[in-house]
C-alpha positions in Angstrom: -30.6 85.7 -48.2 -28.8 85.6 -51.5 -26.9 82.4 -50.5 -30.1 80.8 -49.3 -31.9 81.6 -52.6 -29.0 80.3 -54.7 -29.0 77.1 -52.6 -32.7 76.5 -53.2 -32.2 77.0 -56.9 -29.2 74.6 -56.9 -31.2 71.9 -55.1 -34.0 72.3 -57.6 -31.6 71.9 -60.6 -29.9 68.9 -59.1 -33.3 67.2 -58.5 -34.3 67.9 -62.1 -31.1 66.7 -63.7 -31.8 63.1 -62.8 -29.6 61.8 -65.6 -26.6 61.8 -63.3 -25.4 58.9 -61.2 -25.5 59.6 -57.5 -22.2 59.6 -55.7 -21.3 59.5 -52.1 -19.5 62.5 -50.4 -16.3 60.5 -50.2 -16.3 60.0 -54.0 -16.8 63.7 -54.7 -14.4 66.5 -53.9 -15.8 69.8 -54.8 -14.4 73.4 -54.7 -17.3 75.7 -54.0 -16.8 79.4 -54.2 -18.9 82.5 -54.4 -17.9 85.0 -57.1 -19.6 88.2 -58.1 -23.3 87.3 -58.9 -22.7 83.5 -59.0 -21.7 80.4 -57.2 -19.1 78.1 -58.9 -18.8 74.4 -58.0 -15.8 72.7 -59.5 -15.2 68.9 -59.3 -12.9 66.5 -61.1 -15.8 65.7 -63.4 -16.7 69.3 -64.4 -18.0 72.6 -63.4 -21.4 74.2 -62.5 -22.2 77.8 -62.2 -25.4 79.2 -60.6 -26.3 82.8 -61.0 -27.6 84.8 -58.0 -29.0 87.4 -60.4 -31.4 86.2 -63.1 -30.8 89.4 -65.0 -27.2 88.6 -65.7 -26.2 85.8 -68.2 -23.7 83.2 -67.3 -21.3 82.0 -70.0 -22.1 78.7 -71.7 -19.8 75.8 -70.9 -17.0 75.3 -73.4 -18.2 72.9 -76.2 -21.9 73.4 -75.6 -23.6 72.9 -79.0 -25.6 76.1 -79.3 -25.9 75.6 -83.0 -28.0 72.5 -82.3 -29.6 73.7 -79.1 -30.1 77.5 -79.3 -30.4 79.6 -76.2 -33.8 81.2 -75.9 -33.3 84.8 -77.0 -35.6 86.4 -74.4 -34.1 84.8 -71.4 -31.1 84.8 -69.1 -28.7 81.9 -68.5 -28.8 81.3 -64.7 -27.3 77.8 -64.6 -24.3 76.6 -66.7 -22.9 73.1 -66.2 -20.7 70.6 -67.9 -20.1 67.3 -66.0 -18.2 64.7 -68.1 -19.6 66.1 -71.3 -23.2 66.2 -70.1 -24.5 69.8 -70.3 -27.2 71.3 -68.2 -28.3 74.9 -68.9 -31.0 76.8 -67.0 -32.6 79.8 -68.7 -35.0 82.2 -66.9 -37.7 83.9 -68.9 -41.0 85.7 -68.5 -42.3 84.8 -71.9 -45.4 82.7 -72.3 -44.8 79.0 -72.2 -46.3 78.5 -75.7 -43.8 81.0 -77.2 -40.9 79.1 -75.6 -42.2 75.7 -76.7 -42.8 76.9 -80.3 -39.4 78.5 -80.4 -37.7 75.2 -79.5 -39.9 73.1 -81.8 -38.8 75.4 -84.7 -35.2 76.0 -83.9 -33.8 72.7 -82.5 -31.2 71.3 -85.0 -31.0 67.7 -83.8 -31.7 64.4 -85.6 -35.0 63.9 -84.0 -37.5 64.9 -81.3 -38.7 61.6 -79.9 -41.4 63.0 -77.6 -43.0 66.3 -77.1 -45.6 67.7 -74.7 -47.2 71.1 -73.9 -49.6 71.0 -71.0 -50.7 73.9 -68.9 -47.6 75.3 -67.2 -45.0 72.8 -68.4 -43.5 71.6 -71.7 -41.0 68.9 -72.7 -39.1 68.1 -75.9 -37.0 64.9 -75.7 -34.3 64.7 -78.3 -31.9 62.2 -80.0 -28.8 63.4 -81.8 -26.3 60.8 -82.9 -25.2 59.0 -79.7 -26.4 61.8 -77.5 -29.8 62.3 -75.9 -31.3 65.3 -74.2 -34.3 67.3 -73.4 -35.7 70.8 -73.2 -38.0 71.2 -70.2 -40.0 74.4 -69.5 -41.5 74.7 -66.0 -43.3 77.3 -64.0 -41.0 79.0 -61.5 -42.4 78.3 -58.0 -39.4 79.8 -56.2 -39.1 83.5 -55.1 -37.5 84.8 -58.2 -38.5 87.6 -60.6 -39.2 85.3 -63.6 -42.1 83.2 -64.6 -40.5 80.1 -66.3 -37.3 78.2 -66.2 -36.0 76.4 -69.3 -33.7 73.4 -68.6 -31.7 72.1 -71.5 -29.9 68.8 -70.9 -27.7 67.3 -73.6 -25.0 64.6 -73.7 -24.5 61.0 -72.9 
């Protein structure tokens, strides 16, 4: 059951991280391994970790600019990815979406927020920082996990 749940979460993340170019299976060689409380996927382009326990934080990828894009303090890092300098972080939280949205509006340290939206059960902040772009997306968790929202931070380019 744990592997099936992790797989569903991984598929959701990959669908949401639409900024990556699709590659064929022949182009991509991946080392997939299960470690304690996480699945690690390593390719030539980078590494992704997906937690199987939303209560245990994963480490941020080396070089992730947490001074610009802070990690929500009342959440757990459940996805940690660096592929060719593009970071994808998934954070699980039970806090109200308005609290999460206001936290990021106040604490992002990027050059500009080019678009923002808070609507019902989702929120988005699109950011520009030097040559890099990114987003903070907050969505209702519709999967069988014990948290209400997932925060996806994407940054790079």
